[in-house]
Every structure is written in C-alpha cells, then in structure tokens.
C-alpha positions as CSV (number, residue, x, y, z in Angstrom):
1,M,0.0,0.0,0.0
2,V,2.8,2.4,0.9
3,L,4.6,1.6,-2.3
4,G,1.5,2.2,-4.4
5,S,0.8,5.5,-2.6
6,L,4.4,6.5,-2.9
7,V,4.4,5.9,-6.7
8,S,1.1,7.8,-6.9
9,R,2.5,10.8,-5.1
10,L,5.7,10.7,-7.2
11,T,3.7,10.7,-10.4
12,G,1.5,13.3,-8.8
13,F,4.5,15.6,-8.4
14,V,5.2,15.2,-12.2
15,R,1.4,15.9,-12.8
16,G,1.6,19.1,-10.7
17,A,4.7,20.3,-12.4
18,V,3.2,19.8,-15.9
19,V,-0.1,21.5,-14.8
20,V,1.7,24.5,-13.4
21,A,4.1,24.6,-16.3
22,A,1.2,24.7,-18.7
23,L,-1.0,27.2,-16.9
24,G,1.3,29.1,-14.6
25,T,0.4,30.4,-11.1
26,G,-1.6,33.4,-12.1
27,L,-5.3,33.9,-12.9
28,I,-5.6,31.2,-15.5
29,G,-4.0,28.7,-13.2
30,D,-6.4,29.8,-10.5
31,A,-9.4,29.4,-12.8
32,F,-8.5,25.8,-13.7
33,N,-7.7,24.9,-10.0
34,V,-11.1,26.2,-8.9
35,A,-12.8,24.3,-11.7
36,N,-10.9,21.0,-11.0
37,T,-11.4,21.3,-7.2
38,V,-15.1,22.1,-7.2
39,P,-16.2,18.5,-8.3
40,N,-14.2,17.1,-5.4
41,I,-15.7,19.7,-3.0
42,V,-19.3,19.0,-4.2
43,Y,-18.7,15.2,-4.1
44,I,-17.3,15.2,-0.5
45,L,-19.9,17.7,0.6
46,L,-22.9,15.7,-0.5
47,I,-21.9,12.1,-0.3
48,G,-18.2,11.4,-0.3
49,G,-17.6,12.0,3.4
50,A,-20.4,9.5,4.2
51,L,-18.9,6.8,2.0
52,N,-15.4,7.2,3.4
53,S,-16.5,7.2,7.1
54,V,-19.5,4.9,7.2
55,F,-19.1,2.3,4.4
56,V,-16.3,0.0,5.7
57,P,-17.7,-0.4,9.3
58,E,-21.2,-1.2,8.0
59,L,-19.9,-3.7,5.4
60,V,-17.8,-5.4,8.1
61,K,-20.8,-5.6,10.5
62,A,-23.0,-7.0,7.6
63,A,-20.3,-9.6,6.7
64,R,-20.2,-10.8,10.3
65,G,-23.9,-10.6,11.2
66,H,-25.8,-11.6,8.0
67,A,-26.3,-15.2,6.9
68,D,-25.1,-14.4,3.3
69,G,-22.0,-12.7,4.5
70,G,-23.5,-9.3,3.7
71,V,-23.8,-9.8,-0.1
72,A,-27.3,-8.5,-0.4
73,Y,-26.7,-5.6,2.0
74,T,-23.7,-4.6,0.0
75,D,-25.7,-4.7,-3.3
76,R,-28.5,-2.5,-1.8
77,L,-26.0,0.0,-0.4
78,L,-24.2,0.3,-3.7
79,T,-27.4,0.7,-5.6
80,A,-28.6,3.5,-3.4
81,C,-25.3,5.3,-3.5
82,A,-25.0,5.0,-7.3
83,L,-28.4,6.5,-7.9
84,A,-27.5,9.4,-5.5
85,L,-24.3,10.0,-7.4
86,F,-26.1,10.3,-10.8
87,A,-28.6,12.7,-9.4
88,I,-25.9,14.9,-7.7
89,T,-23.7,15.0,-10.8
90,A,-26.6,16.1,-13.0
91,A,-27.8,18.7,-10.5
92,A,-24.2,20.0,-10.2
93,V,-23.7,20.4,-13.9
94,L,-27.0,22.5,-14.1
95,A,-25.9,24.6,-11.1
96,A,-22.4,25.3,-12.5
97,P,-22.9,29.1,-12.8
98,W,-24.0,29.4,-9.2
99,I,-21.2,27.3,-8.0
100,V,-18.6,29.4,-9.7
101,T,-20.2,32.5,-8.3
102,A,-20.1,31.1,-4.8
103,Y,-16.4,30.3,-5.0
104,T,-14.9,33.2,-6.9
105,D,-15.2,37.0,-7.6
106,Y,-14.3,36.5,-11.2
107,T,-15.9,38.6,-14.0
108,G,-15.7,38.8,-17.8
109,S,-13.4,36.4,-19.6
110,Q,-12.0,35.1,-16.3
111,R,-15.5,34.0,-15.3
112,E,-16.3,32.5,-18.6
113,L,-13.1,30.4,-18.5
114,A,-13.8,29.2,-15.0
115,L,-17.4,28.4,-15.9
116,A,-16.5,26.4,-19.0
117,L,-13.8,24.4,-17.2
118,T,-16.1,23.7,-14.2
119,R,-18.8,22.3,-16.5
120,F,-16.4,20.0,-18.1
121,C,-14.9,18.9,-14.8
122,L,-18.1,18.4,-12.8
123,P,-18.8,14.9,-14.2
124,Q,-15.8,13.9,-12.0
125,I,-18.3,13.7,-9.2
126,L,-19.7,10.5,-10.5
127,F,-16.3,8.9,-11.0
128,Y,-15.0,10.0,-7.6
129,G,-18.0,8.2,-6.1
130,V,-17.6,5.1,-8.1
131,F,-13.9,5.0,-7.1
132,T,-14.7,5.4,-3.4
133,L,-17.6,2.9,-3.5
134,L,-15.5,0.1,-5.2
135,G,-12.5,0.9,-3.1
136,Q,-14.4,0.7,0.2
137,V,-15.8,-2.8,-0.9
138,L,-12.2,-3.9,-1.6
139,N,-11.0,-2.5,1.8
140,A,-13.8,-4.3,3.7
141,R,-12.5,-7.5,2.1
142,D,-8.9,-6.7,3.3
143,R,-7.8,-5.9,-0.3
144,F,-6.0,-2.6,-0.1
145,G,-3.4,-2.4,-2.9
146,A,-5.5,-1.5,-5.9
147,M,-7.0,1.6,-4.4
148,M,-3.5,2.9,-3.8
149,W,-2.2,2.1,-7.3
150,T,-5.0,3.2,-9.6
151,P,-4.5,6.9,-9.0
152,V,-1.2,6.4,-10.9
153,L,-3.2,5.9,-14.0
154,N,-5.1,9.1,-13.4
155,N,-1.8,11.0,-13.1
156,V,-0.5,9.4,-16.3
157,V,-3.6,10.5,-18.2
158,V,-3.5,14.1,-16.8
159,I,0.3,14.3,-17.6
160,A,-0.5,13.3,-21.2
161,V,-3.4,15.8,-21.4
162,F,-1.3,18.8,-20.2
163,G,1.7,17.8,-22.1
164,L,-0.4,17.9,-25.2
165,Y,-1.8,21.3,-24.1
166,L,1.8,22.6,-23.8
167,A,2.5,21.4,-27.3
168,V,-0.6,22.8,-29.0
169,A,-1.5,25.9,-27.0
170,A,-0.1,29.3,-27.8
171,D,0.7,31.9,-25.1
172,T,-2.3,31.9,-22.7
173,S,-1.3,34.5,-20.2
174,D,-4.8,36.1,-20.7
175,A,-8.0,34.2,-20.1
176,S,-9.6,35.5,-23.3
177,Q,-6.8,33.7,-25.3
178,V,-7.9,30.2,-24.2
179,S,-9.9,28.7,-27.0
180,E,-12.9,26.5,-26.6
181,G,-10.9,23.5,-27.9
182,H,-8.3,24.1,-25.2
183,M,-11.0,24.4,-22.5
184,L,-12.4,21.0,-23.8
185,L,-9.0,19.4,-23.7
186,L,-8.2,20.6,-20.1
187,G,-11.6,19.9,-18.7
188,L,-12.6,16.6,-20.2
189,G,-9.0,15.4,-20.1
190,S,-8.9,15.9,-16.3
191,T,-12.3,14.1,-16.0
192,A,-11.0,11.2,-18.1
193,G,-8.2,10.7,-15.6
194,I,-10.7,10.2,-12.7
195,A,-12.8,7.8,-14.9
196,V,-9.8,5.7,-15.7
197,Q,-8.8,5.6,-11.9
198,A,-12.3,4.4,-11.0
199,L,-12.9,1.8,-13.7
200,A,-9.4,0.3,-13.1
201,L,-10.7,-1.1,-9.7
202,V,-13.1,-3.5,-11.5
203,P,-10.6,-6.3,-12.2
204,S,-9.6,-6.4,-8.6
205,L,-13.2,-6.6,-7.5
206,R,-13.8,-9.5,-9.9
207,A,-10.7,-11.2,-8.6
208,S,-12.0,-10.9,-5.0
209,G,-15.2,-12.7,-6.1
210,F,-17.5,-9.6,-5.8
211,R,-20.3,-9.3,-8.4
212,W,-22.7,-6.3,-8.0
213,R,-26.3,-7.0,-8.6
214,P,-28.5,-3.8,-8.4
215,R,-31.2,-4.2,-5.7
216,F,-34.0,-1.9,-4.9
217,D,-35.7,-3.8,-2.0
218,W,-34.5,-1.2,0.6
219,R,-37.4,-1.4,3.0
220,G,-36.5,-3.1,6.1
221,S,-33.0,-3.9,4.9
222,G,-31.1,-2.1,7.7
223,L,-30.0,0.8,5.5
224,T,-31.6,3.3,7.9
225,R,-28.7,3.1,10.4
226,P,-25.9,4.0,8.0
227,M,-28.1,6.8,6.5
228,R,-28.5,8.3,10.0
229,A,-24.8,8.0,10.6
230,A,-24.2,9.5,7.2
231,G,-26.2,12.6,8.2
232,W,-23.7,13.6,10.9
233,T,-20.9,13.0,8.4
234,L,-22.6,15.3,5.8
235,A,-22.9,17.9,8.5
236,L,-19.2,17.5,9.3
237,V,-18.3,17.9,5.6
238,L,-20.6,20.9,5.3
239,V,-18.8,22.6,8.2
240,N,-15.4,21.7,6.6
241,Q,-16.5,23.0,3.2
242,I,-17.8,26.3,4.7
243,A,-14.3,26.8,6.1
244,Y,-12.8,25.8,2.7
245,W,-15.2,28.2,0.9
246,V,-13.8,31.0,3.1
247,V,-10.2,30.0,2.2
248,T,-11.1,29.7,-1.6
249,R,-12.9,32.9,-1.7
250,L,-10.3,34.9,0.3
251,A,-7.3,33.3,-1.5
252,T,-8.7,34.1,-4.9
253,S,-9.4,37.6,-3.8
254,A,-5.9,37.9,-2.4
255,G,-4.6,36.9,-5.8
256,L,-6.6,39.5,-7.5
257,N,-5.5,42.1,-5.0
258,A,-1.9,41.2,-5.6
259,S,-2.3,41.3,-9.3
260,A,-3.8,44.8,-8.9
261,E,-0.8,45.9,-6.9
262,G,1.6,44.7,-9.7
263,I,2.7,41.5,-8.0
264,T,3.2,39.0,-10.7
265,A,4.3,36.1,-8.5
266,G,1.5,33.6,-7.8
267,V,0.3,34.5,-4.3
268,G,-3.4,33.5,-4.7
269,Y,-5.4,30.3,-4.6
270,T,-3.0,28.4,-6.9
271,A,-0.1,28.9,-4.4
272,Y,-2.3,27.7,-1.6
273,T,-3.5,24.6,-3.5
274,H,0.0,23.5,-4.7
275,A,1.6,24.0,-1.3
276,Y,-1.2,22.0,0.2
277,Q,-0.7,19.2,-2.3
278,L,3.0,18.9,-1.2
279,W,2.1,19.2,2.4
280,V,-0.3,16.3,2.5
281,V,2.1,13.8,0.8
282,P,3.7,12.3,3.9
283,Q,0.2,11.9,5.5
284,G,-1.2,10.3,2.3
285,V,1.7,7.9,1.9
286,I,2.1,6.8,5.5
287,T,-0.9,7.6,7.7
288,V,-3.5,7.0,5.2
289,S,-2.0,3.6,4.3
290,L,-1.7,2.5,7.9
291,V,-5.2,3.6,9.0
292,T,-6.9,2.2,5.8
293,A,-5.5,-1.2,6.7
294,L,-6.4,-0.8,10.3
295,L,-10.0,0.4,9.9
296,P,-11.5,-3.0,9.0
297,A,-9.6,-4.6,11.9
298,M,-10.8,-1.8,14.3
299,S,-14.3,-2.2,13.1
300,R,-14.2,-5.9,13.8
301,A,-12.7,-5.2,17.2
302,A,-15.6,-2.7,17.9
303,V,-18.2,-5.4,17.0
304,A,-16.4,-7.8,19.5
305,G,-16.3,-5.1,22.2
306,D,-12.5,-5.0,22.1
307,T,-11.9,-1.3,22.8
308,R,-8.5,-2.0,24.2
309,G,-7.5,-3.4,20.8
310,I,-8.7,-0.2,19.0
311,A,-6.7,1.9,21.4
312,A,-3.6,-0.2,20.9
313,D,-3.9,-0.1,17.1
314,L,-4.4,3.7,17.1
315,T,-1.5,4.4,19.5
316,R,0.8,2.2,17.4
317,A,-0.4,3.8,14.2
318,L,0.3,7.3,15.5
319,R,3.8,6.4,16.8
320,V,4.8,4.6,13.6
321,S,3.5,7.3,11.2
322,A,5.3,9.9,13.3
323,V,8.6,8.4,12.1
324,A,7.9,9.8,8.5
325,V,5.6,12.7,9.3
326,V,7.7,14.6,11.8
327,P,11.0,14.6,9.8
328,A,8.9,15.5,6.7
329,A,7.5,18.6,8.6
330,V,11.1,19.6,9.4
331,V,12.1,19.1,5.7
332,F,9.2,21.4,4.7
333,V,10.3,24.1,7.1
334,V,14.0,24.1,6.3
335,L,13.9,23.1,2.6
336,A,10.6,24.5,1.4
337,P,12.3,26.5,-1.5
338,Q,14.1,23.3,-2.7
339,V,11.0,21.2,-2.5
340,V,8.9,23.6,-4.4
341,G,11.7,24.2,-6.9
342,V,12.0,20.6,-7.8
343,A,8.3,20.0,-7.9
344,Y,7.0,23.1,-9.7
345,Q,9.7,25.5,-11.1
346,Y,9.3,24.9,-14.8
347,A,8.0,26.8,-17.9
348,Q,5.8,29.6,-16.7
349,V,6.8,29.2,-13.0
350,D,9.9,31.3,-12.3
351,E,11.9,31.7,-9.1
352,A,9.5,34.3,-7.6
353,D,6.5,32.0,-8.1
354,A,8.4,29.2,-6.5
355,R,9.3,31.3,-3.5
356,A,5.8,32.4,-3.0
357,I,4.6,28.7,-2.9
358,A,7.5,27.8,-0.6
359,L,6.4,30.4,1.9
360,V,2.9,28.9,2.0
361,L,4.4,25.4,2.3
362,A,6.6,26.5,5.2
363,A,3.5,28.0,7.0
364,F,1.6,24.7,6.6
365,A,4.5,22.6,7.8
366,P,4.3,22.8,11.6
367,G,0.7,21.5,11.5
368,L,1.5,18.3,9.5
369,P,1.9,15.9,12.5
370,A,-1.4,17.1,14.0
371,F,-3.2,16.9,10.6
372,A,-2.0,13.3,10.2
373,A,-3.0,12.3,13.8
374,Q,-6.4,13.9,13.3
375,Y,-7.0,11.6,10.3
376,A,-6.1,8.6,12.3
377,L,-8.1,9.5,15.4
378,A,-11.2,10.3,13.5
379,R,-11.2,6.7,12.1
380,G,-11.3,5.4,15.7
381,F,-14.7,7.1,16.1
382,Y,-15.9,5.7,12.8
383,A,-14.9,2.2,13.8
384,L,-17.2,2.7,16.8
385,S,-19.9,3.8,14.4
386,D,-19.8,7.3,16.0
387,T,-20.0,10.0,13.4
388,R,-21.6,12.6,15.7
389,T,-18.6,13.3,17.9
390,P,-16.2,13.9,14.9
391,F,-18.8,16.5,13.6
392,L,-18.7,18.3,16.9
393,L,-14.9,18.3,17.0
394,T,-14.8,19.5,13.4
395,L,-16.6,22.6,14.5
396,V,-13.6,23.6,16.5
397,I,-11.1,23.0,13.7
398,A,-13.2,24.6,10.9
399,G,-14.1,27.5,13.1
400,L,-10.5,28.3,14.0
401,N,-9.5,27.8,10.4
402,A,-12.1,30.2,9.1
403,V,-11.4,32.9,11.7
404,G,-7.6,32.6,11.2
405,T,-8.0,32.8,7.4
406,A,-10.2,35.9,7.6
407,A,-7.7,37.5,10.0
408,A,-4.8,36.7,7.6
409,Y,-6.7,38.3,4.7
410,R,-7.6,41.4,6.7
411,F,-4.4,42.2,8.4
412,L,-1.6,40.8,6.2
413,P,-0.3,42.4,3.0
414,A,-1.6,40.8,-0.2
415,R,1.7,39.0,-0.9
416,H,1.7,37.2,2.5
417,A,-2.0,36.8,3.0
418,V,-2.2,33.2,1.7
419,A,0.8,32.1,3.7
420,G,-1.0,33.4,6.8
421,M,-4.0,31.4,5.8
422,A,-1.8,28.3,5.7
423,G,-0.5,29.1,9.2
424,A,-4.0,29.6,10.5
425,Y,-4.9,26.0,9.3
426,A,-1.8,24.6,10.9
427,V,-2.9,26.2,14.3
428,A,-6.4,24.9,13.8
429,C,-5.1,21.3,13.3
430,L,-3.0,21.4,16.4
431,V,-5.9,22.6,18.7
432,G,-8.3,20.2,17.0
433,V,-6.1,17.1,17.4
434,L,-5.6,17.8,21.1
435,C,-9.4,18.0,21.6
436,T,-10.0,14.9,19.6
437,A,-7.4,12.8,21.3
438,W,-8.7,13.7,24.8
439,V,-12.4,12.9,23.8
440,L,-11.5,9.6,22.2
441,H,-9.3,8.6,25.1
442,R,-12.1,9.1,27.5
443,R,-14.6,7.2,25.2
444,L,-12.4,4.2,24.8
445,R,-11.8,4.0,28.6
446,A,-15.5,4.4,29.3
447,L,-16.4,1.6,26.9
448,D,-14.0,-0.9,28.4
449,P,-16.3,-3.3,30.3
450,R,-13.6,-4.3,32.7
451,R,-12.2,-0.8,33.2
452,R,-8.8,-2.3,32.6
453,G,-7.8,-0.5,29.5
454,R,-5.8,2.7,29.5
455,G,-7.3,4.2,26.4
456,L,-5.0,6.0,24.0
457,R,-1.4,6.4,25.3
458,G,-1.3,10.0,24.5
459,R,1.8,10.8,26.7
460,R,3.8,8.2,24.8
461,V,2.7,9.5,21.5
462,L,3.7,13.0,22.4
463,I,7.1,11.8,23.7
464,T,7.7,10.0,20.4
465,H,6.9,13.1,18.4
466,A,9.1,15.3,20.6
467,A,12.0,12.9,20.4
468,L,11.8,12.9,16.7
469,V,11.8,16.7,16.5
470,V,15.0,16.7,18.7
471,A,16.5,14.0,16.5
472,S,15.8,16.0,13.4
473,L,17.3,19.3,14.5
474,P,21.1,18.6,14.0
475,G,20.2,17.3,10.5
476,A,18.1,20.4,9.9
477,V,21.1,22.7,10.5
478,I,23.3,20.7,8.1
479,A,20.4,20.5,5.6
480,Y,20.0,24.3,5.5
481,A,23.8,24.8,5.0
482,A,23.8,22.1,2.3
483,A,20.9,23.7,0.5
484,V,22.6,27.2,0.6
485,W,25.8,25.7,-0.7
486,A,24.1,23.8,-3.5
487,G,22.2,27.0,-4.5
488,R,25.4,29.0,-4.7
489,T,27.5,26.3,-6.4
490,L,24.9,25.1,-9.0
491,G,22.9,28.3,-9.3
492,P,19.2,28.8,-8.9
493,G,16.9,26.4,-10.7
494,P,15.8,22.8,-10.5
495,L,19.4,21.4,-10.6
496,G,20.6,23.4,-7.5
497,D,17.3,22.8,-5.8
498,L,17.4,19.0,-6.4
499,A,21.0,18.8,-5.1
500,G,20.1,20.8,-2.0
501,L,16.9,18.8,-1.4
502,V,18.7,15.4,-1.7
503,A,21.6,16.4,0.5
504,G,19.4,18.1,3.0
505,S,16.9,15.3,3.2
506,L,19.7,12.7,3.7
507,A,21.2,14.9,6.4
508,I,17.8,14.9,8.3
509,A,17.3,11.2,7.7
510,V,20.8,10.3,9.0
511,S,20.3,12.6,12.0
512,V,17.1,10.9,13.0
513,L,18.6,7.4,12.4
514,V,21.7,8.1,14.5
515,L,20.0,9.8,17.4
516,S,17.1,7.3,17.5
517,G,19.3,5.0,19.6
518,P,20.3,7.5,22.4
519,L,16.8,8.9,22.4
520,R,15.3,5.4,22.5
521,I,13.0,5.9,19.5
522,T,12.4,2.2,18.9
523,E,10.0,2.9,16.0
524,V,12.9,4.2,13.9
525,S,15.2,1.2,14.4
526,A,12.3,-1.3,14.0
527,L,11.3,0.3,10.7
528,A,14.9,0.4,9.5
529,G,15.3,-3.2,10.4
530,R,11.9,-4.1,8.7
531,L,12.9,-2.4,5.5
532,S,16.3,-4.1,5.5
533,G,14.8,-7.4,6.3
534,R,16.4,-7.8,9.7
535,S,13.3,-7.5,11.9
536,G,9.9,-9.1,11.8
537,R,7.8,-6.8,13.9
538,L,7.4,-3.3,15.0
539,P,7.3,-2.6,18.8
540,R,3.9,-2.8,20.2
541,R,4.4,-0.7,23.2
542,P,6.5,2.4,23.8
543,G,8.5,3.3,26.8
544,R,10.4,6.5,27.5
545,F,11.0,7.8,24.0
546,G,9.6,4.4,23.0
547,R,10.6,1.6,25.3
548,G,12.7,-1.2,23.9
549,P,11.6,-4.5,22.5
550,G,12.0,-6.1,25.9
551,S,9.0,-4.2,27.2
552,R,6.0,-6.4,27.8
553,G,2.4,-5.3,27.6
554,R,-0.3,-6.1,30.1
555,H,-2.4,-7.6,27.3
556,R,-1.8,-9.0,23.9
557,Q,-3.0,-7.0,20.9
558,T,-6.1,-8.7,19.5
559,T,-6.7,-6.8,16.3
560,G,-4.8,-6.8,13.1
561,G,-1.9,-4.4,12.5
C-alpha cells in the first residue's frame, strides 16, 4: 500500500509540475484549479464523506452478522449510493454558474473560462463516487493495494493531457486567449483521468469474487442506520466546506489584490493549492496507508467489544506514522524552496513564483503531525460507528481555520495573506487534534467493560513526536547549510534545488537514524530493520521515548496491525 501510494504521489509531483508549467500560477491557473477542485468539493460535501467514514464499518458488520456474508446488504447500499451519485452529478452540472459565483469573484473572460472548465470537470463527481464505492468494498475484504495504485493511471492521463496542451497551445497569459478547444482538452482530459482511476478497480473486484447486482428492495434492509450516521458526516463535511469556501474565496481575492498591486508572482489560490498538495504527501503515503489497513480490523474489534485493541492499534499507528511525518515537517520548514523548486519551477513558473509557494508550504509545515494524527483518530470514532462526535470536534477545527483565514486576509499584506491562511490552518489542526485525542481517550476507557484499558497512550505518542523533533534538529542545521551551498554552487533552478533537497533530506534522515538510539525511539530502528529485512515486527508498546523491544504489555494485541 505504501509503495502504491508513494508511486502515486511521485507521479502526482510530475502531474503538478506539468499542470503548473502549462497554466502558470496566475489567474488562468487559479481558474483551472477552482474548476478542477469544485467537483471534489461537491462530491465530498454531498456524499463522499459519508462513504469514506460509514461504508467499511457497515460492510464489516454485515459480513459478520448476515447469513449471506453481507452480499445482499452490499448490493443494496451500492445501488442507493450509485443513484444518488447520478442525481448529484446532473444537478451540479446544471448549477455550475451558481457554484462558480459562490467560490470566486471572477468577471468577464476570467469567469467564462472558470465556468466552462467547471462544467467539463463536474462529471468527475460520478467517477469520484464510483472509485470510493468500489475501493471501500475492496477494503472491507482486506484488499488494499488496488485503491492505492490506480491513482497512478489518473496521473498518467493528466500528464499526457497537459503535455499535449503545452505542445498545441499558444501563449495563454490572458483568459480571453484560451480557446474552446483548449477548454475542452483541459476539462474533459482531467475528467478522463478520474474515470480511468475508478474503472481500473473493476478487475480487482472481480478477482475478489465480488459481483454487483442492483437491488431496490431497501425497505426493512437495515439501511436506515448507516443513513442516519451519514447525516452527521454530511454535517461534518458541510462545516469543513464552509471553512474551505472561506479559504477559496479569500485566497482568490488575495490573488486579485496582488495582481492589482503589480505583484506577478503567484500568491493566490494556486499557491495555496499546490503548497497544500505537497504538504499532505507524507500523511497520504504513510498515515492513510496505515489507517486504511487498520479500519476493517478496528471495526471488527468494535463489533467484538475489544476497545483496548482499538486503542492499541491507534496508538501504534500514531507512533509509527510519526517516524515519517515529523521529519517531513522539518524538511518542509527548512527546505521549502528546494521542495517547491523541484516540484513546480518549470516553464511559466519562475523563481519568484516558487518562493511564493515555498512560503505557504513552510507555513503549513508545523501542522503536519497534527493533521496526520487527526485523520487517524477520526477513524477510531468511525470504527465505533460514532459520526456525531467527529462532527462536533470539526466545529472547533473549521471555526478556528475560518477565523484565522479571515484575519490573515484582513491584516496581512496581499503578498503574504495566503501564507497566513496556511499558518492559520496549521494552528487549527493542532488545537483540533488535542481535543480529539482527549475525547477519544475518555470514550475508549468508558467503553472498556472491565475498566482495565488505559485508552490512548497520548503521553507516549507526544514523547515519540518530541523525540523525533529533537533527533531532526542537527540534521536540519546541516540541511540548511547544504541547500545554501548547492544553490550558490549550481545556481538557482531545478538542478541546484534538487542537489540541495537530496543532500538536506539525507542529512535529516541520517540525523534521525543516528539519534534514535540514544533517544530510544524504537519505531525508527524497527522500521529500518523491517525495510532491510532484519526485523519481523514493530514494537507494540513504547517506553520513555519508545521503550525497547523487551517491554512487555499487560495484554496482547487482539486486532490486526
């Protein structure tokens, strides 16, 4: 799973570089990014969040509790969701003008471009839904690889589409110069990538023995419970999207303000979007892979009443994912210009554009461990079939994000407003994960029938994170010096940035590996041994900075890992 996700992210870097090279970071790039993001927003807002949070636990329960192994239940749930996806997609295409108005202040040719691209991209809603539906059925059957690998096909299609656009399009620095044919190529080409990604899951489903038969006998079938749970998830997504609407609206406005002030470097929504895409890579590769594999096991543990197993799995996932997430956050702080230069500084993206995106990435960076932990902890609630509590906790995160974003727009100069918005989100993630961990810890302890469980071992998780920060610091100093030397020696541009990024990242990695012993961060040595084939298992319980392998737990872990 990690390998598939890593290849997907690496091809995603190439995809991002080609897209930015083709469209730049100015107003045309903003128009496309809004149009290409809106389908995902609408999908997540209306149905996607419910599928991601409710589907696997419900399918696991049906498989364990129904005489047919949950086959009929799965067919009914897929049929209901597929019909909903068709209806939502059709309504969204009809509502495209109002959607563009809601998310932008564009007028004239800029609005026409954004509207045309949005209409071509909105059918992605259907294919996003199909991908999630089929992927969750595979996950419930403990088949995880295909869902991680098929996004690579999407990236390949989009790279080909934008490569073709680079070859055939003339200078498109003005929205009025983008022809209808070019709009069709960009919009439908992006949608084709999502379609390929979704349909590529079908062979894996057939190999697992799954055959979908549409069923409309929903009355008395038990679908009411997941629909009720989905209601809280829809409310959660609505709150998130209100906060995201604030970010999109104010970031696009900041870009317009900067352009009016004569600032040509991309400091608007495109800078925010591409910095965010880089920021979430470690969480997507490591945390998502771990938690996706753990969710079916945690759901089975919840059915069996094994809350101690859920707590053990989550604690372990947080500690193990921190080994990648914390050093990655340090890399983003110290080497943000080099990361962005390698990923995006091509064609229409010059050094000033790259510096603008790098500033946003560095502002995002401190919130990465909290963002990754929040994702994992929320799945603990979903395994317990509790979607109401995550909604209430999301109010805290989204509220802080919206307020911080508005403050950054109001009080910071236009060239720094979007970086301030990224910093506001990082702060919101940190406050939110502390609240989430405290509530989930108390919930797991309260549900333990024998009151013997200790819930989440938050102190140990915090110690592991702190130790990793300390272990990264010497490498960070060397990394900064190496990046400066590479830039001066090889000059500005992708070559100097690549040399600085490679040397700096290696310095931080070596620093963590060397200091993991004295600081007793056993997760690092265990992962290193596992990758080199010397060790069979990761440590199940931490000690001070991660107690050694000799530590013995009070109970054995009863769920999968």
